[in-house]
N, C-alpha and C positions, 0 to 999 in steps of 0.2 A: 640846086641841081647837083646830082651826084657827080663826083670827079674821082677818077682813079689815077694815081701817080703812074707815069710812064717812064721807062728807062730812056734817058737822054733824048726825049722827044717832047714836042709841044702838043697840047691838046686845046681845043676850043672849048669855051665855057658851055656851049650847047651840044658838045659831042656826047655820044653814047659812052657808057663805061666800057673800058677795055679790059682785056684779060688781066686778072690779078697777078699773074706770073710775070708781067712786064715791069714790076716794081723794082727800082734800083735799090740794092742793099749793099752795105759796107760794114764790116766789123772793124771799128776804129781802134781796137786795142793792140793790133799787131800780134795777137796770140797765135800760136801754131794751130793748125787744123785739129779738130778733136780726134781724128784718127791717129795723129802723131802723139797727141797728149794723152789719149785714152788707152795706151798700150803699155802700162807699167808691167813689171814682171809678175806681180800678184795684185789683183784688185781687192782692196780691203772689204770686208763684210760690212754691210750697213744694217743697223738694227733699229727697229722702231718704224713708225709710220712716216712716209715722206711728208715734209711740211714746207710750204711756201707762204711766207708772211710778208705783207706789204707794210713796211715800217713808215714810209713817207712817200708822198708824191709832190712834185714842185716844178715850177717853171724856173729853169736855170737862166735862160736868156731868151729875149724875144725882141724883134725889131720889125717895124713897118715903115716903108718909105713910099711916099706918094709924090714923086718928084715933079710931076707935071700938073698937079691939081692947082687950080680948079678946072683948067681946060680939059683934062682927061675925064672929068666927071660930067661933062655936058651931055644932055640926052640926045638921042638920035645917032649916036656913034655905034659902030660895030662892036660886038663883044670882043674883048681882048683874048689872045691866045695865052694859055697858062701852061707853063712847064713846071713839073713837080719833081723834086729830088728828095728822097727819103733815105735816111741812114740810121742804122742801129749801132749804138756804142755801148761799151761796158767798162766798168772799173771795179776790180775786186779789192776790197779793203782787208786789212789785217784782222779785223774783229768779226770775221765770218759774215760780213754783209756785202752785197753786190749792188752797185748802182748801174741801172740800165737806162739809157737815154734814147729818145727818138728825136732825131734832128730832121726838120722839114724845111725846105726852101721852096717857095712859090714865086715864080717870076712871070709877071703878066706883061705882054707887049701888044701893041697895035701898030702894025707895020714895023718901022725901025725905032719906034718910041716906047720907052718903058712906061707902063701904066702904074704898076706897083711892084714892090718886092716885099714879101713877108717871110720872115725867118723865125723859127721856133725851136728851142732846145728844151724839151720836156723830159724830166727824169723821175725815176722812182728808186727808192732804196728798199731792197728785199733781203730777207733772211731765209736761207734755204738750209734745211736740215734733213739728215737721214736719206741723202740722195747720193748714189755712187757717181763716180767720175764720168762714166759713159752717158748717164742721164742728165748730168749737170749742164752741159753745153746746149742741148735742145731746150731745156727748161729756161735757161737764161735768154736764148735768142728767139724762142717761139712764144712760150707762155707769158713771160714778163712783158714783152711788147704788146701782146694781146690785151693784157690788163691796162696798160698805159694808153693805148691808141685812142679809145673813145674820148678821153680827156684832152689829148693833144688835138684831135680833130675839132672839138668844140672851141678850143682856144683859137685855132687858126680861122675857123669860120667867123667867130666873133671879131677877130682882128681885121679881117678883110671887109666885113660889113661895117664895122666902126670907121673904116677908112673911106667909106662912101661907095663901095663896090658890092656886087653880089657876093654872098658868102661862098667860100670854097668848101664844098662838102665832099670829103674824101671817103671812098668806100673802104671797108676793112680789108687790108692786104692779107694775102695768104702767106703768113709768116713761115709756115711749115715748108711750102714750096720754095720760098726765098732762101730758107736755111739750106735745103737740099741742094739748090743751085750753087750757093756759095761754097758748100763743102765739096761739090764736084769740081768747081773752078779751082779751089785750093789744092785738091788732089792732083789735078792736071798740072798745076804749077810746080808741085813737089816732084812730080814725075819727070818734069823737064830739067829740074836742078840736079 
């Protein structure tokens, strides 16, 4: 069944997909908003075709807890409620490579009992060339996660199914909307400071 991550909310396994804009996003690097970073006195000219190369994709960390098995796996029980938290992180290296990570946490409960907790940190190493500063931030926070997400979704689905539960099938988030919302939030925070 398709699942869409929701912001600080729980969803039932049999629930209909919700609006993709409700996905929780966080930029874990503490970098300033691109509006602040993208306003140098002179933007250098970029020559050549823009290039985005995937150098590597990998699972950095994953965990699955099934604390009440085998009791939580007995048939005839109600489907658990599943809350999803998804975050995007980035790390810029000195050798012009960028590591983008998708961190997903799924917490399933039935009443006040934890059914399972699945956590995944899936990352990709990217080389980006011939892209100006104004285009760099959206490329890192929209396009790179779009490339990684199908692989992270498959790993999470397999992990929950291998744990004896129905696989969690996440819908593709609207990373562009998530990025715009995060930039608006950061702009408001900067306006308050």
